[in-house]
Residue, then its C-alpha position, 0 to 999 in steps of 0.5 A: m435247405f440252407s437253414q438245415f445246413q446251418a443248423s447241422y453246422q452249428r450242431i457240429d460246432a457245439s459238439l466239437q466245442k464240448l469235446t474239446d473242453s472235456i479233453a482240455a480238462y483231462n476229462p474226455s466226455l463220451a456223450a460229446a463224442d457221440e453227439l459230434v458223430a451224430a451231427e456229422e451224420a446229419v451233415k452227410q445226410n443233408l449233403d446227399d439231399l443236396v446232391r439229389h436236389q441238384q440232379n433233379y433240377l438238372r433233369i427238370q431243365e433237360l425236360r423243359a428243353t425237350t418240351e420246348s423242342l417238341d412244342e416247336t416241332i408240333k408248331t412247325t408240323l401244323r404250319l406245314l400241314a396248313e400250307a399243304r392244305k392251302d396248296i391242295a385246295s388251290i388245285p383246280a378239280i379236273d374230271t378225267r372221265p369222258k363226258d360221253r361215258k354213262p354211269q354204271i349201274d349194278i345189276h343187283e340194284l337194278l333188279t331190286y328196283a325192278k321187283y317193285i314194278a308190276p308187269t301190268t301197271v296201268p293208270p287207274t282210269y284205264r278202260k278197254p275200248l268197246k267194240d262199237d268205239a273200235q269199229a267207229q275208229s276203223k271206219s274213220t280211217d277207211p281210205n274209201s272215205i277220202t274225197a276224190a278230185e272235184t272234176t275229172g276235166d281239170n286233171n285232163a289235158q284241155i283240147s283246143n282245135g285238135l291240139s292238146t294243151p297241158q294244164a298250167e301247173d301251180q306255181g305255189p307250194a303244194f299244201t294239203k289240209a288234214e281232214g278229220n281229228v288230228g292230235h289229241k282230238s283223235l284220242q278216245e275219252q278213256d285215253l284223254a282221262w290219262l292226260n287230265p291233270d285235274l283228275d282226282a284218282d289215286f294211282q295204284p301200280w299194284p293191287n290193294q289190300y281188298v283185292m289181295n284178300r280175294g286172291a288165291l294166296a289169301d285162301v292159302q294163308k287162311m288154310v294154313e291158319r286153320g291147320e289145313d295143308p294147302k297141298m292136299k286142297l283140291s281145286k274145283e276142277e280137281q274136286e269134280i274129277e275126284d267126285q266123279r271117280r268116287a261115284k264111279e267106284e261106288e257104282e262098280a262096287k254096287a254092281r259087283k256086290a249084286e253080281e255076287e249075290r245073283r251067283a250065290k242064289e243060282m248056286f244054292g237054289g235061292h237059299v243062302q246061308r245067313r251069317g250067324t245062323v247054325v245049321e244042324g247036320f243030317n243023321p240017318d238014324d233019326l228016321 
């Protein structure tokens, strides 16, 4: 920009010198005057550019100061956040809930879990006890099988010289030995199979695919696939009742038809007009 100002000033000096020389020679030159005016306009334009440049420079300085201020504010804020985070992390966690309080379970969550539990879920090795085993177990617990005391004289008072002397009591603690099977020995073979960890059997809490295919729902699905209406399908008992009803109606219809034919024979003397035959009328003039 300094070179632009120098060039414009030199242009003014040159044009002004030409104009002065022409006036001194008593021959003013219009071209020199026009060139002086153009040089002055160029200087004015350069001055306007200089003013705009200075304004922009001041604006840049203000923006730099604002940027530095904002940077310092951001740094201060981040520093405060870091200190606050350290203070929060240093606070020990305290559980305000009582220890004996049980966690609340939503009813919908409980029902969602319960719908996967079959009401008849049993281990795969479950077998109903046989009648012989049940009778044998009942006999083993019969109170009549308990042995009585060895001798009755030991329990009675000893008599000596007409005086009764009570039997000496045992000083030691009473101890009774359990007779028969106790604990896991009292379980049956089917029950012991449940406790066998080496049993290689799959536990199926619900019916498998093969059992489901033999059920009533599978039959309904097959009827739907064949285009039949399951509501119109009768069970075996209902089908038997329906067949009996139809047979009864057919028998009643046959009996009714036979009764009508018998009445027609009695009324017309055994001559019944057949359907489709033509009967000519009686004319006395034909005699």
